[in-house]
C-alpha positions as CSV (number, residue, x, y, z in Angstrom):
1,X,0.0,0.0,0.0
2,X,1.2,3.5,-0.7
3,X,2.7,5.5,2.1
4,X,0.4,7.9,3.8
5,X,1.3,11.1,5.7
6,X,-0.8,12.4,8.6
7,X,-1.8,16.0,8.4
8,X,-3.9,17.9,11.1
9,X,-6.7,19.8,9.5
10,X,-8.6,22.7,11.0
11,X,-12.2,22.8,9.6
12,X,-15.3,24.6,10.6
13,X,-18.0,22.5,12.2
14,X,-20.5,23.3,9.5
15,X,-18.2,22.1,6.7
16,X,-17.3,19.0,8.7
17,X,-20.9,18.1,9.2
18,X,-21.6,18.6,5.5
19,X,-18.6,16.4,4.6
20,X,-19.7,13.8,7.1
21,X,-23.2,13.6,5.5
22,X,-21.7,13.3,2.1
23,X,-19.2,10.6,3.2
24,X,-22.1,8.7,4.8
25,X,-24.0,8.9,1.5
26,X,-21.0,7.6,-0.4
27,X,-20.2,4.9,2.2
28,X,-16.8,6.5,3.0
29,X,-15.1,7.7,6.1
30,X,-14.7,11.5,6.5
31,X,-11.0,11.1,5.9
32,X,-11.5,9.1,2.7
33,X,-14.1,11.6,1.5
34,X,-11.8,14.6,2.1
35,X,-9.0,12.8,0.2
36,X,-11.4,11.9,-2.7
37,X,-12.6,15.6,-2.9
38,X,-9.0,16.9,-2.9
39,X,-7.9,14.4,-5.6
40,X,-10.9,15.3,-7.8
41,X,-10.3,19.0,-7.5
42,X,-6.6,18.5,-8.2
43,X,-7.3,16.2,-11.2
44,X,-9.9,18.7,-12.7
45,X,-7.5,21.6,-12.3
46,X,-4.7,19.6,-14.1
47,X,-2.5,19.6,-11.0
48,X,-2.6,15.8,-10.5
49,X,-2.0,13.2,-13.1
50,X,-4.7,10.6,-13.4
51,X,-3.9,7.2,-11.9
52,X,-2.7,4.6,-14.4
53,X,-5.4,2.0,-15.1
54,X,-5.3,-1.1,-13.0
55,X,-3.8,-4.3,-14.4
56,X,-6.6,-6.6,-15.6
57,X,-7.0,-9.7,-13.5
58,X,-6.9,-12.9,-15.5
59,X,-9.5,-15.6,-14.7
60,X,-8.0,-19.1,-14.6
61,X,-11.4,-20.6,-15.0
């Protein structure tokens, strides 16, 4: 798994509540939702390269 770096985040209670509701709707943790939103914003702005496609899994059946 890729290395992760902890980062303390100061966030207003109203924004945190909204992100919590959104995360619940998407079945994610708040942390995962914040990372998802940051990645999407970075990707859309051209500041983050898209992830390479995953290798296909071959079925031996």
